[in-house]
N, C-alpha and C positions, 0 to 999 in steps of 0.2 A: 385559430383566429380568436382574438380577444373579444370581450363583450362589446366594446366600443366599435371594433372593426366589423363585428357581425351586424350591429345596428346600422352602421354606415352603409354596408353592402345591401341590407334590406331596404334602406331608404332609396338608394340608387335604383334598385330593382323596381320598387313601387313607382318611382318617378318615371321610369321607362315604360312600365305598363300603362300608366296614366297617359303618357305621350302617345302610345300606340292606340289606345282607346279613342283619344281625342282626334287623331288623324284618320280614323277608320273610314270616313266618307271620302277624304282625299285619296286614301290608299285604294279604295275601290274604284275611284274615278281614274286612277292612273295604273297602278299595279294590277288590280283586278281585271280591268278591261284588256290590258296588254297580255296578261297571262292567258286569258281565254283565247286571245287572238293568235298567239304564237304556238299554241299547243299542236304538236305533231305537224308543224309546217316547216318548210325549207325557207331559208333567207332568200328573198328576191325583192325586186323593186316594188312590187305590189304590197308586200308585207311592210316594208319600210314606209311606204306612203300612208298606210293605215295607222302605223305607230305615230307618224308625224301628225296625222289628224287628231288622234287621241290626245297627244301632248298639248297641242294648241287649244283644243276644247277644254282641257283641264287647267287652263290659265298658266301654263308654263311659259307662254310667250313665244313669238315667232323667232327672235334672235337666238334664244336658248334652245328652242326646238331644232332650228337649222344646225346649230353647233352639235347637238346631240346626235342627230341623224347622220351628219358627215362623219363624226367619230365612230358611230356604229358601223358604217360602211367600211371605213379604213381599217378598223380593228378586226372586223370579220374577215377581211382579206388577209391582213398580216398574221392573224392568229389561226387562220384556216378554219374558221367556224362556219358551218353551213346549217346547223340545226337551230330552228327558231327559238327553242327553249333556252339555248345558251345565250341568247341575246339579253335575257333578263339580268344576268350577272354583269354583262357589259354596260347595260343601261344604269344599273345601280352605281357602278364605278364612275360613269360619266357624270351622274348627278352629284355624287359625292365630291368629285373634283371641282365642279362649278360652285358648290356651296362652301368649299373649304376656305375661300377668301373671307367668309363671314366669321371664322373662328379667331377673331381679334380680341385682345384684352380690353376689358372695360375701362381700365385706367392705364396711363402711361407712366413710366418711371420718371419722366421729366415734369409731370404735373406738380404744381405747387398749390397746396391747400389755401383757401377752400376751392375745390373744383366745382364748377357751375354747370349744371345740366338745364338748359332751357328746353322745356317740353312743349312741343307744338303739335298741331293736327287739326283736322276739320271737326265739325260738330259730331258728337255721338260716338266717338271711337273708344271712349273709356279712359280719357287722360287722368282724371282725378283719382279714379280707383287704382289705376296702374301706378301712379305716383305714390299712393298710400302703400301699395304692396312693395314698391322699391324701397321706400323709406323703412319699412319693417325689415326687409331683407338686409339692407346695408347697416341698419342699427344693430341687428342681431349679430352681424359680423364684426361689431366693435367700432364702427365709424360714427362720428358725431355728425348728425344730419340736421339740416334746417330746411323747412319748407316755406316757400314764398307763395302766398295766396294771391296771385295776380289775375285770376279770373274774377274781376270785380263787377262784372255785368250782372251776375246772378247771385243773389244772397244765398241761394241753396248751395251754390258751388263753394262758397266760403264756409258754410256750415259743414258741408260734406268733407272738405279737406281738413277742417279742424278736428272732426271726429277721427279721421285717419291719423292725424298727428298725435292725438291723445292715445289712440290705440297702439301706435308705434313707439310711443314715449320719446318723441322728437319735438324740438322747438318749432314754432310756426310764427311767421311775421305776416300780419294781415291788416286790413283797414276797413272802413265802412264801404258798403256796396256803392258803386258809382265813383269810387276814388280812381285817380290816375294809376293805371297798372304799372307804368314806368316808375312812378314815385314809390310804389310798394316794393318794386324790384330793387330800387336804390337803397331803401331802408334795410331790406333783407340782406343785400350784399354787405353793407356796413356791419350788420349784426353778425353775419357769418365770419367776418374778419375779426371783430372784437371778441367773439365767443370761441375763436379758434376751431371753427367747424371744419370737417373734412370734405363735406359735400353739401351744396346748396341746390335743392330741386325747385325749379320755378314752374308753377302751374299757370298756364295761360288759357284764356277763353278760346273755345273752339271757333274756328273761322273758316269760311269758304276760301279756297286758294285763289279764287277769281276776284276777291274784293281787295282792291289795291290799298284802300285806306286802312283796313285791318292789318294788312301785311306791313304797312308803314309803321304801325304801332309796335309790331314785333321788332322791327329794326331799331326803334327808339329804346325799347327795353334792352336790347343788346348793347346799344351805345352807353346807356347809363351804367350798366353792369361793368363794362370795360373801363369806364371812368372811375368807378368806385373800387374795382379790383384789377388794376392794370397788370399785376404780376400773376394773376390766376389764369388757369385754363378754362375757357368757356366753350362748351360743346352744345350743339343743337341736336336734340333727339326727337325724331318724329314718330308719333304713334299712328298706325294705320289699322283699319278694320279688316281682318282677314276675310270677311265675307264679301268684300268689294272686288276681289280678284284683280284683273288687269287694270281696272280703273284707278287703282292705287298708284300705278306708275306715273300717271300725269300729275297726281297730287304731289308726289315726292319731288318731281322735277320742278314744279312751280314754287314750292316752299324752298327748295334748294337755291333757286335763282334769287329769292328774296332774302333769306337769312342763313343759307347753308344747311347742310344736313350731315352730321357725323355718325349717325347711327339710327337704326329703325327698330321699333318695338311693334310687333304684330299681335293684335289682340283678337279674341273670339275665333281662334282656330278650331276649337271644339265644335263639332256639329256642322261644319262647312265642308263642301267638296272642293273649295277653291284654294286649298293650301299650296297648290303648285305655283301660286304667285310668288312664293318665296324664291323659287328657282329663277323666275323672271327677274326679280329684284336684283339677285346676285349677278346675273349676266348683263342686264341692261344698265343698271345704275352704279354698280361697284361700291355701294354703300353697305356696310356690314349690318346684319340683323343682330341686335344685342340680346333681345329677349323675345319670347313668344308667350302669349297668354292662352292657356288651354283649359280654363275653367274659372269658377267664381271664388274658389278658396284662396286664401292668402298665399299658399305655396304653389298655386297653379300658374304662377309667373316663373317660367324656367329660363335660365341662361341658354341661349341658342347654342346647340352643338350639332355641327353639320353631319357628323358620322351617325349620331343617335337619331337625328331627324330622318336621314335616308334609310337607316336600318328599320326604323318604325314603319316606313312606307313599304318596305320589301319583305319584312318578316311575316311568315305565315301565322 
């Protein structure tokens, strides 16, 4: 293997080990509890009922859990499995299949630059930091990125995203605190077009999904971007806090009703036992998870990989 190939392999190994460490509490909450449960037991209705309870308590969600349990029953019969320990392999296969729909490309071949990502979410989920990490990632990949600082309610937000833009060596379009966010978005869209940007990342203020006036503001931002860039692809990416568990489902549904949702970025998965909510999202919403945040470092924002995620949950 070449030196470059060796470094790449080491980087992938390190990234996977970081993923495993970050999901350790979620792993214990699902895999650990089920492993102890099935040890030296035969498959019966009581065992399956207890697995069902563990999955629901681990934020996997009722629809996904019901699907998993039914599949376990069916496969145990079809594959003539009676030993409880063998259920673990079936469970891993089930979860991998549910999450596989999340392995979608970040960009489509039909996209015309500049592609626009409207980043939304409730307060405190880490939007600004995540946008900075994405800007760094895409810039390092050779894309010309522009950030629009449309969180004009907080001067600190503008300062923070400016620091990230400088660190990422990408352009930023901003205005004074208190400016109309839609106006900033319109200026950024025109700048992205004139400067031949590949990607425009739009930072928006955190807002409760129950506040209709703030949701209307997001709709306005989408309208002005569409007007300025009628030929560009506009995607809404929602950031959710991994520690919120099942509560994130209702957030995504309400944001989707208002401005759509084309992809989800889950932050703060490190240190939480609620990572099972990613399985619930895949089954209940059908919206792909694009990235997961597993730490504070700039490379701790990982592209979601269903196989690696499941493997990290089930690997000893």
